[in-house]
C-alpha positions in Angstrom: -4.1 93.1 29.9 -1.5 90.9 31.0 -0.3 90.9 34.7 3.2 92.7 33.8 1.4 95.3 32.3 -0.9 95.5 35.4 2.4 95.9 37.7 3.8 99.0 35.6 3.1 102.5 36.3 2.6 103.2 32.7 -1.0 103.2 31.7 -2.3 105.4 29.0 -5.8 105.7 30.9 -4.6 107.4 33.5 -2.0 110.5 33.3 0.6 110.8 35.8 -1.1 113.5 37.4 -4.3 111.7 38.1 -2.4 108.6 38.9 -0.4 110.5 41.5 -3.8 112.0 43.0 -5.1 108.5 43.5 -1.9 107.2 45.1 -2.1 110.0 47.5 -5.6 109.6 48.4 -5.1 105.8 48.9 -2.1 106.6 51.4 -4.1 109.0 53.2 -7.0 106.5 53.6 -4.6 103.9 54.7 -2.6 106.2 57.1 0.6 105.8 55.6 2.4 108.8 56.4 6.1 107.5 55.7 4.8 106.7 52.0 2.7 109.8 51.6 5.5 112.3 52.1 7.7 111.1 48.8 3.9 110.7 47.1 3.3 114.3 47.6 6.4 115.6 46.3 5.8 113.4 43.3 2.4 114.6 42.9 3.5 118.2 42.8 6.1 117.1 40.2 3.4 115.4 38.2 1.7 119.0 38.2 -0.9 118.5 41.3 -1.2 121.7 43.0 -0.6 122.2 47.0 -4.2 123.9 46.8 -5.7 120.4 45.2 -3.5 118.0 47.8 -5.0 119.9 50.5 -8.5 119.8 49.4 -8.2 116.2 48.5 -7.1 115.8 52.1 -9.8 117.6 53.4 -12.3 115.9 51.4 -10.9 112.6 52.4 -11.4 113.5 56.2 -15.3 112.8 55.5 -14.7 109.3 54.2 -11.5 108.0 56.0 -11.4 109.8 59.2 -10.2 113.0 60.7 -7.3 111.6 62.3 -5.8 110.1 59.3 -6.5 113.8 57.5 -4.7 115.3 60.3 -1.7 113.1 59.9 -2.0 113.6 56.4 -2.1 117.6 56.7 0.6 117.4 59.3 3.0 115.3 56.4 2.1 117.9 53.7 3.4 120.8 55.7 6.6 118.9 56.3 6.7 118.1 52.5 5.7 121.2 51.2 8.3 123.3 53.3 11.1 121.1 52.1 10.5 121.8 48.2 
């Protein structure tokens, strides 16, 4: 795999849905609410359900901390209301 292909968003090994879920998880873990908002919307457009996103955030609370998860839940409420 060459460097340019590493930078591409299109990789056949992960579906857009799975890639969106991984991105959301990383943004929750890093406590990046501004970026999380748009990626939650993109995840929904890629086929991830609201329930799956909330469950992912809840699961991450045990690994990346409750403050990050609470922030993410608040952001997700805002994002889901705007849909």
